[in-house]
N, C-alpha and C positions, 0 to 999 in steps of 0.2 A: 449297531453301534452302543457303547456302554458310556454312560456320562456319570462323573461323581465330582459333586461340589468341594474343592479343596480350602475354597476362603471365600468368606461374607462378612465383611468389615466396613462399615459405612457405606460409600459408594463403591468400593472395591469387591470386584468377583474374580474368581478364578476356578478353572474346571478342567478336569482331567478328562480326554476322550479316549477312547480305544476304537480304532478302526478295524475290523478284522480281516485276515488276510483274504477270507474267502470274499468279502465283500470288494475289496483291492481286484482279486482275480476276476470277479463278475465284469468289473469295470473294463479291466484290460481286454475281455472277450468283447464287450461293446466297442472298445477302440478297434479291435482287430477288424470285426464286421463293417466299421465305418470307413476303413481306409482300403480295405479288400479290393474293391473295384479298381482302384488306381494303382496297385502293386505290380511292377513289371519284374519278372525272373525268367532267366533262359530257360527253355524247354516247357514252358508252361504258357498258356494263351492267357491275355489281358483280364484279369478278374478271376483267374482259375488257380492261383496260387493257394496252396493247402494253408490252413490257419496255423497249422504248427510250424511252418516254415517262415510264415511272416512273424510270429513270436520270436523265432530264433534270430531273423534279421534285425528285427526292432525291439526286441524285448525291454531293453533297458528305458528307451525313449517313452515306450509304450507304458511301463510299469510308473514312470514319474509322472507322467501324464494323467492317468487313471489315480495316483495317490493325490496329486493336487486337485483334482475334481472331487475325491472323496473328501478330502478337507474342506473344501468350500462347502460342499452340501452338508457335512457334519456340522461348521460353524453356523451355517443358515438355520438347520434344524434345532440347534441350542438355543439361538436366540428366540426361535418361535415357540420351542418347547417351555423356556423359562420365561418367557415373555419379558425379554431383556431389552432396554433401551441404550445402546452404546452411546457413550459421550463422544468419543473417538473411534479410530479403528481398533479393534482388539488386537492384541499382541499375541500370535500364534507359533509356537516353537513345536517342532518334532525331534522327539527323543533322539538324543546321540546314539549312534551305533545301530540306526534302523537298517535291517535287512530285507531284501525283496523276498516275498514269500512267507513273512511273518507279520503278526500284528502290528500296527503303527500305533504309539503311545504320543498324544499330544497336549500340549498344557495350552489353553484359551485363557488369557488374562485381560480384563477390561474394566472401566469404571462405566457405571450406569448413569443415566440422568436422573437427578433427584425426583422424587414424588411432590409435586406442587399442588398445594390446594387450589381449587379454582379462584384465580384472583380475583378481588372485588374491583369493580370498576365504577362504581356509584359514589357521588360524591366528589368527583375531581372538580375542581375550580382553578381556571386560568385566567390571567390577563393578557390581553392582546395588545402589544404596543404597537401602534402604526404611525408610519410617516408619510406625508404627502408628498410626492414627487411634482414640486413646483417647479417653476421656471428657474429659479435660482441653482435648483439642484441640477436640472437638464443642462444648464450653462456651463456649471462647473464640470459635469461629465465631459461635455464638449472639450473645454479647456485642459482637462487630464488627457484626452484622447490626443488632443493637437500636440501637448508635450512630449507624448510618445514618439510623435512623427518629426521629432527634432531635426532641424538642419542647420548646418553652419555657414557662415560666409567669412570672407577673408577679413583678417585684423590687419592694422598697421606694421610695419616690419619692425617698429619697435616695442609693440605690445607683448609684455611679459605675460607667459601663459598662466591661467589662475585655473582653482578647481571648477570644472564646469565647461572649460574652454577645450578644445580639439586640438591635437597636436599632429602633423605630419612628418613621419620620422622614418630614418634609415638606421639600420642596429645589425651588430655583430656580436654574438655572444661568445664567452669562452670559459671553461672551467679550468682552474689550475694552468692558466694560461694557453691552453690548447680548445680550439674551435670544436663545436658538437654540431653533429646533426640537426638541421631545423633550427640552428641558432642565428641565421642571418635572414634579414628581411629588408624590403625596401618600399618605400611610400605606406608605410601601414599608418592608418587613421586609429589615434588613440584618444577617448574621451578622458580625461582627467577625471579620477573620482568614480569611474564606472564600475571599477573592480574588474575590469576586461583582463588585465595581467595578474602575475603572482605579486603579494602582499610586497608593499615598499618600493615598486617600480614607478608605479604612476605619481606617488608622491613625491619621488625626485625630480619629476618634469615640472613642478610647480616652479613658475619664475624663469624658464627658460624662453627666448626668444628666436627667431628665424636666424639661421647661421651658426647658433650655439653648437659646440661639441661638447659632450658631456661623458662621463664615465658613470654608469648606474650598477651599484653593487646591491646584489639581492641574494636570497637563497630559495632554492628551490623546495617546495612544501615535502613534507616526509612521506605524504601520500600521492606525490607526483606521478604519474603512469609510466615514466621511463625509468627504468630501473637504476642505470647507472648516474642518472642526475637526482636522484630521491635525497633530500637534504644537503644537496652539495651547494655551497658559495659559488656564486658566478659574477662575471663583470659582462657589461655589455656596454659597447662603444656606441653611443646615439649622436645621430646628427640631425638637428632640428630644421626641416625645410619649410614648413609652414606653420602658422598659429591661426586657428579660427575661432571666432565667438558664435554662441546661438543667435540665430535668427529669429526675429520676433515672427509669429504666425498671427495674421489676422483673422478672427472668426468671422467670416462674411460668406456671401454667396460663392466666391471665387474659390474660396476653402472647401465649401461644400461639394462643388463642381470637380474639384481634384480628387475627390474620393467617389466620383460616378454618380453623384445625385444632383437634381435639379437646382437646389436651393438651399439656404440656410434653414428655412422652414422643414423642408423634408429631412432636413439632418437633424431638428430638433424632435419630431415626430418619431424618427428611429432611436433615438438616444432615450426619448421618454419612456419607451418600452423596456429599454435596458436597465434604465432606474428603478422603473417600478418592479421589475424582476430581482434586483438586487435587494431593494428593501424588502420586498416579500421574503427573500431569503433571509434576511436579518431577523424579520418579525418570527419567522418560523423557527431559527435557531433558539430564540430567546424562549419561546413557549415551548419546545421539545426538551430543553434543559429543566424548565420548571414540571413539566409532567414527568421527566425522570426522576426528578428528585421526591417527588409525591409517591412514585412507584418504590422507589427505594427506601424510603423512609418506613413503607408500610408493608415490607415484605423481606423476609430475613430465612434463609435455608443454606444448608451446605452445597457447595459447588465441587463439579469434578475437578482435583488437583492437576489433571493433564490438561485440561481446558484453561484453567489459570495460567499454568506453564506456558502453555502455546501463546495466549493473549499477552502474557507479560513479554514473551521473548519478542513479539513484533513491536510493543511499545518501547523496549530496550533498545531494540535496533534501530528504530528511528530516532531515539535521543541521541545514540551514540553517533549515528551519521551527522546529527545537527552538531553535537559537540567537537566532531574532528573537522567542522568549519569555523571554528571559534578563532580567534586571535592566538591564544593559547589553549590549542587541543587537549594536552595533558591535565591542565588545570580544570579545565571544563569537566572532563570525565571523572576527576578524582570529586568535583562537587556531586556529580551525580550519583556516585557511589555511596553518598552519605544519606541519600533518600531512596536507596534502593527498596527499603520496606513500604514506603509510601506508595512508590509505584506498583509494587505485588498488590497492595491496597486496591489501588486503581484498577488492575486487571480482575480483581474477585468481583467488584462492582460492576465492570464491565460484562464478565460472563453470567453474573447474577440478572443482571436486567436483559440480555441478550435472551436468556431463559424464559424469564418472565413474559417478556413480548411474544415469544413464540409460543408459551401456553395460551396467553390471552388470544392471539390470532387463530389456534386451532380451536380454543373453546366457541369462539364467535363467528367460524367459518370464512375468516380471511384467507384468499388464495392469490396466487400468482397464475394468471391464466396461461394457457400453451402460447397464445398470441404474444403476450408480454415476454414470455420466457425466449421465444423465437428472436424478439427484437433485441433483448439482453444479449444473447449468443451473438447475433450479427454484428452490434456495436461494437463487443468485444473483438470479433475476428477483425475489426478493421485496424486494429493495432499491429497485425502481423504483416507479412509479404503477401501480395495476392496469391502465390503460389503456394502459401501456407495455411491460408484461412479454411480451406475445406477440410483439412486434416484437425484443425483446432474445433471447428464445428463436429466433427464426429467424435473427437475426443470427449468433448462435454456431454454428447449424447451417450456415452459409453461410460463414462466416471461419474457416479453419483454423488461422490464427494465434490467433483470440480464444479459441476451442477448446482450443488448447494450453496457452496462457495459465491457463485454468479449471482444466484438467487436472492441471498439473504439481505443484501442492503435495500432490495425494492420491498421485499416482504416487510421488512421492520417498518420502512416508510409507510406502508400500506396499512400496519398496525397501528402506528403512530396517528394516522388521519383516522383511522376509526375511534381512536380515544379521544382525538379532538372533537369529532361529532358527537362524543357523549358527554363530553364536559361541559360545565357551565362557564361559558366564556365572557368576560367582561372586556370592553375595548376602552383604549384610552390612547389619544393622539399625542405623539412626542416629537421633539427633533431628531435629526440623524445622531446628532451628537449625544442626544440623552439614551437611545436606542443603545447606540454603542458602547456607553458608558454603563449602562445594565448588564449588558453581555460580559463586558470586562470585569464589573464588580463581582459578577456571578463566578470568574475565574479566580480572583484576587482577594476576596472578602475573608476577614480572618473569623473562621470557626473554632468551636472548641471541639475536642475529641468525641467522636461516636456522633457527630452532625450528620453523617449520611452524605456529605458531599466530598469531592475529591479535589479539593481547592489545595493552593499553596498556603499553609499555615503561617509562613513567614514571608509574604509575597516579597518578590523582588522584580524590578523591571528587565525584561528581556534584553539580553546583549544583542548587539548588531552582529550578524553573520561577517566573518571576514571573508574578503576577496582573496581568490588563488588561482589565478591563470597565469601560464609562463608566457614570457616574451619568446614567440617561436615564429614560424613562417607565416606570413599573413594571413591567408586562407585558413591555415590550422587554426590559428588564434582565434579567429573570428566564429569557426565552427564550435570550438571549445566552449567559448562564450556563450552560445547560444545552447549548449548542452547543458552547461552549469545553470542557467536561468531556467532551464525546463525542468531539471531536477530539483531546484531550490524550493522549499516552502514558500508561500505567498507571504511578501512582507516581512513578517517577524520568523526569524530561525533562531527560536531560545536555546540557550546553553542549559537551561534547568527544566522547569515544569511547564510552561504555559502550554505548549503543544499536546503533550499528552493530558493535561487536566482538560483541554478543550475537547479532545478525543472521548475523554471519559464521559462527558456529558453527552456529547453528541451521537457516539457509535457504541453501543451495546454490542458485545460480542454475538454473534449470531449463533443460535445451537443448532448443530449439525449433525445427522444422524449419518455414520460412516461405514461403508462396507467393511466386511472382514478382510483383513490384508492376508494375501496369498502366502502360504510358506512353501518354501522350496523343497522339492523331494530332495533328501539325501540319497546319495548312490551308496 
């Protein structure tokens, strides 16, 4: 194989590889020998078909397979010989017009990981803000949990429904005066203000009482999953059958027993652990952000553009998803566009920090053990149907990039924990409100250019995500509402920067070594 470097510019490399026809033909011979015992042909005993006849029968497929194997081997040899560390999968292209029996000309283009000087981890100083999980915090958590288990009780017949109340309704929907499939339901329970139905529907139920008949006028969202209803105005004839109000839940032994526990004290013990875990998570978030700030401020090097583009694509996709759930999606997306360059800078920082943490981890022997990796794979497999889990496990075992993506978050956490151990840490006890404010300030504090932070330089409060569920069949509506809650980001769904900025602080992009992408042999 002949190799010629055709580009060496910054982190970009390009090579021209020539794989000789002789090498490819030798590989075809190997393929013939490998399949010969299984080939059947009339007139010959099994396994006794002459090689020339096997070539004649399967020549095209054998040549394509041999060429692909030669390409894989050639790219691997190139990586080893030139000591290349690819940032992402190399792009391998076969010269147009390749013909069997001739030399194959390849172009291999890639970006390499930068050479990073051994990062210094001396002099790291961090403050650990801690919060005591006292009785008040535990009771607040129990009350929050009780509120999530909300139940409703009948209200007087004359009660006018208000936000937070539940109404039981029958409804029949129509578009342009024509009923549509799934637009009729009976005895559907709707909590006003829950965001269960499409925007505007629940608002029009405020003030209704038992026996009222009302026409609700709304428009289906542009992203509604039923094609013939997207963006269409609709009318729903609604009959109110019941109005219910939230019932008070007493926090006592009976409440604990309803959850399968012996007493309120047992419930407090259980919640104590959850509160401590939650507070420890907040403490870690704050410390990790401060650690990454120090690393970012003291290291600056070029990063592979393809990695930046991939990271930026993930950030942008998440932001566009969140913007699509705003009250005015188009305005939210237009606002995003104004800050595209800032988000690209965030992607650069994330990639740089990911490479830096990877380098620190390798320099100090931080590893993810086989047992830890096995646990990661099994946990990830649980997201799939039982019949698909083994296939997922095999896929991760065979695909180096998939394994690297799965390993990356745990590896990053282990490097961060290693740096925590090396840092000089001072402790300060604060309230939960003070800790949350410190984290929020880390997002929203105004910094000057070049500060090394990915904060909003003109901080604005996050907008509340708009509800967007249709009034359809009762069970279908409930299932869609569950899915919406599962997909939605926790608490805040910002139209602008808070989510991406928080990710930039907490989630450096992991450096991944990718295998060469297979080039399809052209016939």
